[in-house]
C-alpha positions in Angstrom: -21.6 12.4 29.6 -19.4 13.1 32.7 -16.3 10.9 33.0 -15.6 9.0 36.4 -12.7 11.2 37.1 -14.8 14.3 36.6 -17.6 12.8 38.8 -15.0 12.3 41.7 -13.8 15.8 41.3 -17.3 17.3 41.5 -18.1 15.3 44.5 -14.9 16.3 46.4 -15.6 20.0 45.6 -19.2 19.5 46.9 -18.0 17.8 50.1 -15.5 20.5 50.8 -18.2 23.1 50.4 -20.6 21.4 52.6 -17.8 21.0 55.3 -17.1 24.6 55.2 -20.7 25.5 55.4 -21.1 23.3 58.6 -17.9 24.6 60.2 -19.1 28.2 59.6 -22.5 27.3 61.3 -20.8 25.6 64.2 -18.8 28.7 64.8 -21.6 31.1 65.0 -23.4 28.7 67.3 -20.5 28.1 69.6 -20.5 31.7 70.6 -24.1 31.6 71.6 -24.5 28.0 73.1 -23.2 26.3 76.3 -20.4 23.8 75.4 -22.7 20.8 76.3 -25.4 22.0 74.0 -23.3 22.4 70.8 -23.2 19.0 69.6 -26.9 18.8 70.0 -27.6 21.7 67.8 -25.0 20.8 65.3 -26.7 17.5 64.8 -30.0 19.3 64.3 -28.7 21.5 61.8 -26.8 19.1 59.7 -29.6 16.7 59.7 -32.2 19.2 58.1 -33.4 18.0 54.9 -30.9 15.1 55.1 -31.2 12.4 52.6 -32.7 10.4 55.2 -35.5 12.7 55.9 -39.2 12.1 54.9 -40.0 12.5 51.3 -42.3 15.0 49.7 -45.0 14.5 47.3 -42.7 14.3 44.4 -39.6 12.7 46.1 -38.6 9.2 46.2 -39.4 7.0 49.4 -36.9 7.5 52.3 -34.4 4.7 53.0 -35.5 4.9 56.6 -39.0 4.0 56.0 -40.1 0.5 55.2 -39.5 -0.4 51.4 -42.6 -1.1 49.4 -42.9 -4.9 48.5 -46.0 -5.4 46.5 -48.2 -3.1 44.6 -51.0 -1.8 47.0 -54.3 -1.0 45.4 -56.5 -0.2 48.3 -57.6 3.3 48.3 -56.6 5.3 51.4 -60.3 5.8 52.4 -60.6 2.1 52.8 -57.6 1.6 55.0 -57.9 -0.2 58.3 -59.5 2.0 60.9 -56.8 3.0 63.5 -57.3 2.5 67.2 -58.5 5.3 69.1 -56.0 7.4 71.1 -56.4 9.8 74.0 -57.3 13.3 73.0 -54.1 15.3 72.4 -53.1 18.2 74.8 -52.0 21.0 72.6 -50.5 23.3 75.3 -47.9 21.7 77.5 -45.4 23.6 79.7 -41.8 23.4 78.3 -39.2 23.3 81.1 -36.8 26.0 79.8 -35.1 28.8 81.8 -37.8 29.7 84.6 -39.9 26.7 83.7 -43.0 29.1 83.3 -42.8 29.9 79.6 -45.6 28.2 77.7 -45.0 26.8 74.1 -47.7 25.4 71.6 -46.4 22.0 70.7 -47.9 19.7 68.0 -48.4 16.6 70.2 -50.1 13.4 68.6 -52.7 11.7 70.9 -50.9 9.1 73.0 -52.3 5.6 73.6 -53.0 4.9 77.3 -52.9 1.4 78.9 -56.6 1.8 79.9 -57.7 2.7 76.3 -56.4 -0.5 74.6 -58.8 -2.0 72.0 -61.0 0.9 71.7 -61.7 2.1 68.0 -61.9 5.6 66.8 -64.2 7.0 64.4 -63.0 7.3 60.7 -61.5 10.6 60.1 -60.6 11.6 63.7 -57.0 11.1 63.1 -54.9 12.9 60.7 -53.1 11.0 57.9 -49.4 12.0 57.5 -48.8 14.5 54.7 -47.1 13.0 51.6 -47.5 10.9 48.6 -49.1 7.4 48.1 -46.1 5.7 49.5 -46.3 7.7 52.8 -49.9 6.7 53.2 -49.2 3.0 52.5 -46.6 3.1 55.1 -49.0 4.8 57.6 -51.3 1.8 57.1 -48.4 -0.5 57.6 -47.6 0.6 61.2 -50.7 -1.2 62.3 -48.8 -4.4 61.7 -47.5 -4.1 65.3 -43.8 -5.1 66.1 -42.9 -6.6 69.4 -40.8 -4.8 72.2 -37.1 -4.8 71.6 -36.5 -6.2 75.1 -35.8 -3.4 77.5 -38.1 -4.9 80.1 -36.9 -8.6 79.5 -33.4 -7.6 79.6 -32.7 -8.6 76.1 -31.3 -5.2 75.4 -28.3 -5.0 77.5 -27.2 -2.2 79.6 -24.4 -1.5 77.1 -27.0 -0.8 74.4 -28.4 2.0 76.5 -26.9 5.6 76.6 -27.9 8.9 77.7 -26.9 12.6 77.5 -26.5 13.1 81.1 -27.5 11.2 84.4 -28.4 12.5 87.9 -26.3 9.8 89.4 -25.3 6.0 88.5 -28.5 4.6 90.1 -30.4 6.7 87.8 -28.4 6.0 84.5 -29.7 4.9 81.3 -29.3 1.1 82.4 -32.3 1.9 84.6 -34.6 3.4 82.0 -36.4 0.1 81.4 -40.1 -0.3 81.4 -41.6 -1.4 84.7 -38.1 -1.6 86.4 -38.6 -1.3 90.2 -36.5 0.9 92.6 -35.1 -0.4 95.9 -36.8 0.5 99.1 -34.3 3.0 99.8 -33.7 4.3 96.4 -29.9 4.2 96.7 -27.2 5.1 94.4 -27.3 1.7 92.5 -30.8 0.7 92.1 -33.3 3.5 91.3 -36.4 3.4 89.4 -35.8 5.3 86.0 -33.2 7.2 84.1 -33.2 10.7 85.2 -31.2 13.3 83.3 -28.6 15.4 85.1 -30.1 18.6 84.0 -33.7 19.8 83.2 -33.5 21.2 79.8 -35.0 20.3 76.4 -31.5 19.1 75.2 -31.5 15.7 77.1 -32.0 12.4 75.6 -31.8 8.6 76.2 -30.8 6.3 73.4 -31.1 2.6 72.4 -28.8 0.8 70.2 -30.6 -2.1 68.5 -27.3 -3.6 67.1 -29.0 -4.1 63.8 -31.2 -2.5 61.3 -34.8 -2.4 62.9 -38.2 -1.3 61.9 -39.1 0.9 64.7 -42.8 1.4 65.2 -43.6 2.8 68.7 -42.5 4.0 72.0 -43.9 3.1 75.5 -42.9 5.4 78.4 -43.4 5.5 82.2 -42.4 8.0 84.8 -40.0 7.1 87.6 -40.9 4.3 90.1 -40.4 6.0 93.5 -42.3 6.1 96.8 -41.1 9.5 97.7 -41.0 11.6 94.3 -43.0 12.4 91.4 -41.2 12.6 88.0 -42.2 12.0 84.6 -42.0 13.4 81.0 -45.1 14.8 79.4 -43.9 15.3 75.9 -40.9 14.3 73.7 -39.3 14.0 70.4 -38.0 11.0 68.6 -34.9 10.8 66.4 -33.4 7.9 64.7 -29.7 7.2 63.2 -27.8 4.6 61.4 -24.4 5.5 62.8 -25.1 7.5 66.0 -23.6 10.4 64.6 -26.2 11.8 62.0 -29.7 12.0 63.5 -33.1 12.8 62.1 -36.0 13.9 63.9 -39.4 12.1 63.4 -41.7 14.4 61.5 -45.4 14.8 60.8 -45.3 16.4 57.4 -42.6 19.2 57.3 -42.5 19.8 61.2 -40.9 17.8 64.0 -43.3 15.6 65.8 -44.0 16.1 69.4 -45.2 13.0 71.3 -47.6 13.2 74.2 -45.9 11.6 77.3 -47.1 10.6 80.6 -49.8 12.1 82.9 -48.5 10.2 86.0 -45.6 7.8 86.8 -47.0 4.3 86.6 -49.4 3.8 83.9 -47.7 3.1 80.5 -48.4 5.2 77.6 -47.9 4.1 74.0 -47.2 6.4 71.0 -47.1 4.8 67.6 -44.8 6.5 65.0 -46.7 8.1 61.9 -44.9 5.5 59.6 -42.3 2.6 60.4 -38.7 3.8 60.4 -35.8 1.6 59.7 -32.5 2.6 61.6 -30.2 1.1 64.1 -30.4 3.6 66.8 -33.4 5.4 68.3 -33.1 8.5 70.7 -36.0 9.8 72.9 -35.7 13.7 73.6 -38.0 15.0 76.4 -39.4 18.3 75.7 -41.6 18.9 78.7 -42.1 17.4 82.0 -44.0 17.4 85.3 -43.8 21.0 86.6 -42.8 19.8 90.3 -40.5 17.0 89.0 -37.4 16.2 86.8 -36.8 14.5 83.7 -37.2 10.9 84.5 -38.4 8.0 82.0 -38.7 4.3 81.8 -39.4 3.0 78.3 -39.8 0.2 76.0 -39.3 0.3 72.1 -41.3 -1.5 69.7 -39.5 -2.9 66.7 -39.0 -5.6 64.2 -35.3 -6.5 63.8 -34.6 -6.9 60.1 -33.0 -10.4 58.9 -29.2 -10.1 58.8 -27.8 -13.4 58.0 -24.2 -12.0 58.2 -24.6 -10.9 61.8 -23.2 -13.9 63.8 -23.7 -12.2 67.2 -27.5 -12.3 66.7 -27.7 -15.5 65.2 -25.8 -17.0 68.0 -27.9 -15.5 70.6 -31.4 -16.2 69.0 -33.4 -18.7 70.9 -35.7 -21.3 68.9 -37.7 -24.2 70.1 -38.5 -27.5 68.3 -41.7 -28.0 70.4 -44.9 -27.7 68.4 -46.9 -25.8 71.1 -49.6 -23.2 71.2 -47.4 -20.2 71.9 -49.8 -17.4 72.6 -51.5 -15.7 75.4 -54.8 -17.3 76.3 -57.9 -15.6 77.8 -60.4 -17.5 80.0 -62.4 -18.9 77.1 -59.2 -19.9 75.1 -57.5 -21.4 78.1 -60.6 -23.8 78.8 -60.8 -24.6 75.2 -56.9 -25.5 75.0 -57.5 -27.8 78.1 -60.2 -29.4 76.2 -58.0 -30.1 73.4 -55.3 -31.5 75.6 -57.9 -33.9 77.3 -59.2 -35.0 73.8 -55.5 -35.8 72.7 -54.6 -37.8 75.9 -58.1 -38.9 77.4 -56.3 -41.8 79.1 -53.8 -39.8 81.0 -55.7 -36.4 81.7 -58.8 -35.1 83.6 -60.3 -31.6 83.8 -61.8 -30.5 86.9 -62.4 -27.3 88.9 -61.7 -26.5 92.4 -64.2 -23.7 92.9 -65.1 -20.3 91.5 -63.7 -16.8 91.5 -65.4 -13.7 92.9 -66.9 -13.2 89.4 -68.1 -16.7 89.0 -65.1 -18.1 86.7 -64.5 -21.5 87.4 -60.9 -22.3 88.7 -60.0 -25.2 86.2 -57.3 -27.6 87.0 -55.8 -30.5 84.8 -54.8 -33.8 86.3 -52.0 -35.8 84.4 -51.8 -39.5 85.6 -52.1 -42.9 84.3 -55.1 -43.4 86.4 -56.7 -39.9 86.5 -59.5 -39.3 89.0 -58.0 -41.7 91.7 -55.4 -41.6 94.2 -53.2 -44.6 93.7 -51.8 -46.0 97.1 -48.1 -45.5 97.0 -48.1 -42.8 94.3 -47.1 -39.3 95.4 -49.3 -36.1 94.3 -47.5 -33.1 92.9 -49.1 -29.7 92.1 -48.2 -26.5 90.2 -50.2 -23.4 90.9 -50.0 -20.3 88.8 -51.7 -16.9 88.3 -52.3 -16.1 92.0 -51.3 -12.6 91.0 -53.5 -12.0 87.7 -50.9 -10.0 86.0 -48.1 -12.3 86.4 -49.2 -14.4 83.4 -45.9 -16.1 82.2 -46.5 -18.9 85.0 -49.9 -19.3 83.5 -48.8 -19.8 80.0 -46.0 -22.1 81.0 -48.6 -24.4 82.6 -50.6 -24.5 79.4 -47.4 -25.4 77.5 -46.4 -28.0 79.9 -49.7 -29.9 79.8 -49.6 -29.8 76.0 -45.9 -30.9 76.1 -46.5 -33.9 78.6 -49.3 -35.1 76.4 -47.4 -34.9 73.2 -44.4 -36.5 74.6 -46.4 -39.5 76.3 -47.9 -40.1 72.9 -44.5 -40.1 71.3 -43.1 -42.5 74.0 -40.8 -40.4 75.7 -39.5 -42.8 78.4 -38.9 -40.0 80.9 -42.3 -38.4 80.6 -44.0 -41.8 80.5 -42.4 -42.9 83.8 -43.0 -39.4 85.4 -46.8 -39.9 84.6 -47.1 -43.4 85.7 -45.3 -43.1 89.0 -46.9 -39.5 90.1 -50.4 -37.9 90.2 -49.8 -34.3 88.7 -52.2 -31.4 89.1 -51.7 -28.2 87.2 -53.9 -25.1 88.1 -52.9 -22.5 85.7 -55.0 -19.5 86.8 -56.0 -19.0 90.6 -57.1 -15.5 89.9 -58.8 -15.6 86.5 -60.6 -12.1 87.2 -57.4 -10.3 87.7 -56.1 -12.0 84.6 -58.8 -10.8 82.4 -58.2 -7.2 83.6 -54.3 -7.4 82.5 -55.4 -9.3 79.3 -57.6 -6.5 78.2 -54.9 -3.8 78.1 -52.1 -6.2 76.7 -48.6 -7.3 77.6 -47.0 -3.8 77.7 -49.5 -1.3 78.9 -50.8 -2.9 82.1 -48.1 -1.6 84.1 -46.8 -3.3 87.3 -49.9 -3.9 89.3 -53.0 -3.9 87.0 -54.7 -7.4 87.6 -52.5 -8.2 90.4 -55.3 -8.5 93.0 -58.8 -10.4 93.0 -61.8 -8.5 92.0 -62.5 -7.7 95.8 -58.9 -6.3 96.1 -57.2 -9.2 97.8 -53.7 -10.5 97.2 -54.3 -14.3 97.1 -50.5 -15.2 97.6 -50.7 -13.6 101.1 -54.4 -14.3 102.1 -53.8 -17.7 104.0 -54.1 -18.1 107.7 -50.7 -17.0 109.7 -49.9 -20.2 111.4 -46.3 -19.2 112.0 -47.1 -16.9 115.0 -49.2 -19.7 116.7 -46.2 -22.1 116.2 -43.5 -19.6 117.6 -45.7 -18.4 120.5 -46.2 -21.8 121.7 -42.4 -22.7 121.2 -41.4 -19.4 123.3 -43.8 -20.2 126.1 -43.0 -23.5 126.9 -45.5 -23.5 129.9 -48.2 -22.5 127.6 -51.3 -24.9 128.5 -52.6 -25.2 125.0 -50.1 -27.3 123.0 -49.6 -26.6 119.3 -48.2 -29.3 117.0 -45.1 -28.8 114.9 -47.3 -29.9 111.6 -51.0 -29.9 110.7 -51.7 -26.8 112.6 -55.4 -26.1 112.7 -56.9 -23.1 110.9 -58.0 -20.5 113.6 -61.7 -20.0 114.0 -61.6 -16.4 113.2 -60.4 -17.1 109.6 -63.2 -19.6 109.1 -66.0 -16.9 109.9 -67.8 -15.4 107.1 -66.8 -11.9 108.0 -62.9 -12.6 107.6 -61.2 -10.9 104.8 -60.6 -14.0 102.8 -60.9 -14.4 99.0 -63.2 -17.0 97.7 -60.3 -18.2 95.6 -58.2 -18.6 98.9 -60.8 -20.7 100.5 -61.1 -23.0 97.2 -57.4 -23.4 97.2 -57.4 -24.4 100.8 -60.1 -27.0 100.5 -58.2 -28.3 97.5 -54.9 -28.7 99.6 -56.9 -30.5 102.3 -58.5 -32.8 99.9 -55.5 -34.2 98.1 -52.4 -35.5 99.8 -49.8 -33.2 98.1 -46.2 -33.9 98.8 -44.5 -31.2 96.7 -45.7 -28.1 95.0 -44.6 -24.9 93.3 -46.4 -21.8 92.8 -45.2 -19.9 89.8 -44.9 -16.1 90.0 -43.3 -13.2 87.9 -41.2 -10.2 88.2 -38.0 -11.7 89.2 -35.8 -14.8 88.5 -35.4 -16.6 91.7 -36.7 -19.6 93.7 -38.0 -18.6 97.2 -38.2 -21.1 99.9 -40.0 -20.9 103.4 -40.2 -19.5 105.9 -41.6 -16.4 104.1 -42.5 -14.7 107.6 -39.6 -13.3 109.9 -39.8 -14.5 113.6 -38.5 -11.3 115.1 -41.4 -8.9 115.0 -39.3 -5.8 114.7 -37.6 -6.9 111.5 -38.6 -6.8 107.9 -35.8 -9.0 106.6 -34.2 -11.9 108.6 -33.3 -15.3 107.5 -35.9 -17.7 109.1 -35.3 -21.3 108.1 -37.7 -24.1 108.6 -36.8 -27.4 110.3 -36.4 -28.8 106.8 -34.2 -26.1 105.6 -31.6 -28.4 103.9 -34.3 -30.0 101.8 -36.0 -26.7 100.8 -32.5 -25.6 99.8 -32.0 -28.5 97.6 -35.6 -28.3 96.1 -35.0 -24.6 95.2 -31.5 -25.3 93.8 -33.0 -28.2 91.6 -35.2 -25.7 89.7 -32.7 -22.8 89.6 -29.8 -24.9 88.5 -31.6 -26.3 85.5 -33.1 -22.9 84.4 -31.2 -21.3 81.6 -30.7 -17.9 83.4 -31.1 -18.2 87.1 -27.6 -19.3 88.1 -25.9 -17.5 85.2 -23.5 -15.1 87.0 -23.3 -12.8 84.0 -27.0 -12.2 84.0 -28.1 -8.7 84.8 -30.3 -8.3 88.1 -33.9 -7.8 87.2 -34.7 -5.0 89.4 -32.5 -4.3 92.6 -31.8 -7.8 94.1 -28.8 -9.9 93.1 -29.7 -13.6 93.9 -26.4 -15.0 92.8 -24.7 -15.4 96.0 -27.2 -18.3 96.8 -27.3 -19.7 93.3 -30.5 -18.2 92.2 -32.3 -19.1 95.5 -33.4 -17.2 98.5 -34.9 -17.7 102.0 -38.4 -15.8 101.6 -38.2 -14.1 105.1 -34.5 -12.8 104.3 -35.8 -11.2 101.0 -38.9 -9.6 102.5 -41.5 -10.8 105.2 -44.9 -11.9 104.3 -47.5 -13.1 106.8 -49.8 -15.8 105.7 -48.2 -16.8 102.7 -49.2 -20.0 100.7 -45.7 -21.7 101.2 -45.7 -21.2 105.1 -49.4 -22.3 105.2 -48.8 -25.4 103.1 -45.8 -26.5 105.2 -47.6 -25.9 108.6 -51.1 -27.1 107.8 -50.4 -29.9 105.2 -47.8 -32.4 104.3 -46.8 -30.5 101.1 -43.6 -28.6 100.7 -44.1 -25.5 98.5 -41.8 -23.0 97.0 -42.6 -19.8 95.0 -40.8 -19.8 91.7 -40.4 -16.6 90.0 -40.1 -17.3 86.4 -39.2 -14.1 84.6 -38.2 -10.4 85.0 -41.2 -9.5 82.9 -44.5 -10.3 84.4 -46.4 -10.2 81.3 -43.9 -11.0 78.3 -44.8 -10.3 74.7 -46.2 -13.2 72.8 -43.1 -13.5 70.7 -41.1 -14.0 74.1 -43.0 -17.2 74.8 -40.9 -19.8 72.9 -37.7 -18.6 74.6 -39.2 -18.3 78.0 -40.5 -22.1 77.5 -36.9 -23.1 76.6 -35.8 -21.3 79.7 -38.0 -23.2 82.1 -38.9 -26.4 80.4 -36.1 -28.5 82.0 -36.7 -26.9 85.4 -40.3 -27.7 85.3 -39.7 -31.4 84.8 -36.8 -31.8 87.1 -38.7 -30.1 89.9 -41.6 -32.6 89.4 -39.3 -35.5 89.7 -38.0 -34.2 93.0 -41.3 -35.7 94.6 -39.7 -39.0 94.4 -36.7 -38.0 96.7 -36.6 -39.1 100.3 -38.5 -42.2 101.9 -42.0 -43.5 101.3 -43.9 -46.3 102.6 -47.0 -47.7 104.4 -48.2 -47.7 108.0 -50.3 -50.7 108.6 -51.8 -52.5 111.7 -51.3 -56.3 112.5 -54.1 -57.3 110.0 -52.4 -55.4 107.1 -54.9 -52.5 107.1 -53.5 -49.0 106.4 -53.6 -46.6 109.2 -54.7 -43.0 108.3 -53.4 -39.9 110.3 -50.4 -41.8 111.7 -47.6 -39.4 112.5 -44.1 -40.0 111.0 -41.1 -38.5 112.8 -37.6 -38.1 111.6 -35.0 -37.7 114.6 -33.5 -34.2 114.6 -36.1 -32.7 112.6 -38.7 -30.9 114.4 -41.5 -31.3 111.7 -43.7 -34.3 111.3 -45.9 -35.5 108.4 -49.1 -37.7 108.6 -50.3 -40.7 106.5 -53.0 -40.3 104.0 -56.4 -42.0 104.2 -54.9 -45.3 103.0 -51.9 -45.3 105.5 -49.4 -44.3 102.7 -46.9 -41.5 103.2 -44.0 -39.8 101.5 -41.2 -37.9 103.5 -39.0 -35.6 101.4 -35.4 -35.9 102.7 -31.9 -35.4 101.3 -29.6 -38.3 100.8 -28.2 -39.7 104.2 -29.3 -41.9 107.0 -32.2 -41.3 109.0 -34.0 -42.6 112.3 -37.6 -42.8 111.5 -40.5 -43.4 114.0 -44.3 -44.1 113.0 -46.9 -43.6 115.8 -50.7 -43.3 115.9 -53.2 -42.8 118.7 -53.9 -46.1 120.4 -51.0 -47.9 118.8 -47.4 -48.6 120.0 -44.7 -46.7 118.0 -42.2 -48.3 115.8 -38.8 -47.0 114.9 -36.5 -47.9 112.0 -33.3 -46.8 110.3 -34.0 -45.6 106.7 -31.3 -44.7 104.2 -31.8 -42.3 101.4 -29.6 -42.7 98.3 -28.4 -40.1 95.7 -30.2 -42.0 92.8 -33.8 -40.8 92.0 -36.4 -42.8 93.6 -37.8 -42.8 97.2 -36.5 -45.4 99.8 -39.4 -47.8 100.7 -39.7 -47.6 104.5 -42.9 -49.4 105.8 -44.2 -49.7 109.3 -46.2 -52.3 111.1 -47.6 -51.1 114.5 -49.9 -52.9 117.0 -52.5 -51.5 119.3 -51.7 -50.8 123.0 -53.3 -53.0 125.8 -55.5 -50.2 126.9 -56.7 -49.8 123.2 -57.5 -53.3 122.8 -59.5 -53.6 126.1 -61.4 -50.4 125.1 -62.1 -52.1 121.7 -63.4 -55.4 123.3 -65.5 -53.6 125.7 -67.2 -51.5 123.1 -67.6 -54.5 120.9 -69.5 -56.4 123.5 -71.4 -53.6 125.1 -69.7 -53.8 128.5 -68.2 -51.1 130.6 -64.5 -50.7 131.3 -63.2 -52.4 134.4 -62.2 -49.2 136.0 -65.7 -47.8 136.0 -67.3 -50.9 137.7 -64.8 -50.9 140.3 -65.7 -47.2 141.1 -69.4 -48.1 141.3 -68.8 -51.0 143.8 -66.7 -48.8 146.1 -69.5 -46.2 145.9 -72.2 -48.9 146.7 -70.2 -49.9 149.7 -69.9 -46.5 151.1 -73.8 -46.1 150.8 -74.2 -49.3 152.9 -71.9 -48.2 155.6 -73.9 -44.8 156.0 -77.2 -46.8 156.4 -75.8 -48.7 159.3 
């Protein structure tokens, strides 16, 4: 037996020998390689046959691979059938030197977003070489891990590093899946990480900050209107200390993964076996011949439990709400609505407002203490989601909200009970179910930025409404214009109502729904950003694409937007990283839509100008289609905001407009002095006017009635101020009513006829 001292002596001698050998190799390489490439090659040489490398048939299982837990007795032949990948391209151009030299690279087939869910025939895909443990790990990779969070910004900029960068705006911090470039693609906000040089020694690295089981990589090219840049193949390396790296192998050779064939469609490559490490590095080996090394990526990995890591325990988000946190396809969504209705039949009702282009019903859920009926004096609120089918977070938040409100009502939560009893709430989770089904088919990470955004016939619902802004502004600019346009309830133009107009059937269904119900406040949930946008969404100056264009109720819209943003966990956080290119912190997470980017025919502008409803666009997350594992955290981010925003429907004034007999007068106009935008009473004569705290001079008027004016004060406490009006008919209106009642003609008409008969008599004489 060797003593401990002898052991230490042997170990020291062995270390010295290895160091001398490494220095000798480094000296030889330094004479042949450029300075910037020495470190890369030194790491590769030192890591050859490293103790972290993959085991041979008679070797022990690698510490980097997943440790075996239970004995697996299933034969390899009976292993789960792997998903089908795209066929591999064996010959790819490696950009090296003159960029024309070709090399034969071993490339595993990549998984394209359009191929998700397809199955391959058994035996088509090679099993990794190695012993029984390696085969078992190959099967375990099918237990998919979620994204680490490059797209959702859970991975911070400080966790991303790169060998070189072309400029700051193309740094490693921009190498996030689906990140969008600014219109000008400037030095701060470009659409990818791009290496400073085009050679096979470049890399981008992710620090997971804890041991993580890596299972796959998703890549895209550069988001750009002008350039075409993407990586066509790459290697993957891992490390525990960011100094010693090993390359993922397929048997004894380095594995080359197939990259992208264009810049926008994400491509997934799964590792042959799960690998446990802290750092992962992507090393591009070839790229589009006419472009440069540019990548956007997401890493799939399962962080291993680390009870000693205070940083991660402090930042992990959990929820205590017992809700169904998953993505629901059309059938599952309908079933969930049915479950909620069965749990709370006294306060819920399921109905549909129409059908999609493919015939799917547009289901909505009403939540009220008297579902199915409009109660006089009770305001109506709506949430809409899924106008863009691939922005699915809003859809799932609506499904979670209806579950939550049902559960809390049954539990006796006084806040939710009060809201339900005093408000008629409508939730429409999926305006574009056809587009959603397209995005759902490929999954949360592989759909890209636009798949499923439009309807089946290629229409963007969110911008498909009539442009009433132009009609209003033209009338205001041309004061002598004979055809007067009101400042509210502007009629829909005839061309829009024709069958040949480019209008989605879903849009027509939403318009009919908006006209049928007296909505007071609404929010349409969208994705891809974290901000609340309020109208106008269209600029008034025809030659501009961005211009602050406020409505007459700008002060109210600002408050409504801030009420959501300020109660969201992230929107007003000054330390939050911008999602893509826009920093909305200067206005506390809110923005006037036209000052962001102009849109003609938006749902917000149409709702404000054609109905009484004040509507805002609420962008609920940077990731349009977050992974299922992210839903509990996203729910916690938005839950309080969703409730607070609904409560704002009770801010301002409300009341009845009646005649002398006490009957409600429909379509009466409510005007507020100093605000050039009126609203109208509902069919029962009740109205709701959203206003900020203050004193207002309010006038009620209707055709055939004398007007009535009152001073109405709005306080800071929640709850609208009651402000009722009783108006009487004008003398002319009463005379007409009497004449019509008794079948007699108006006096003015009989006088005209007597005069005409007198003239006829004089002519006869």
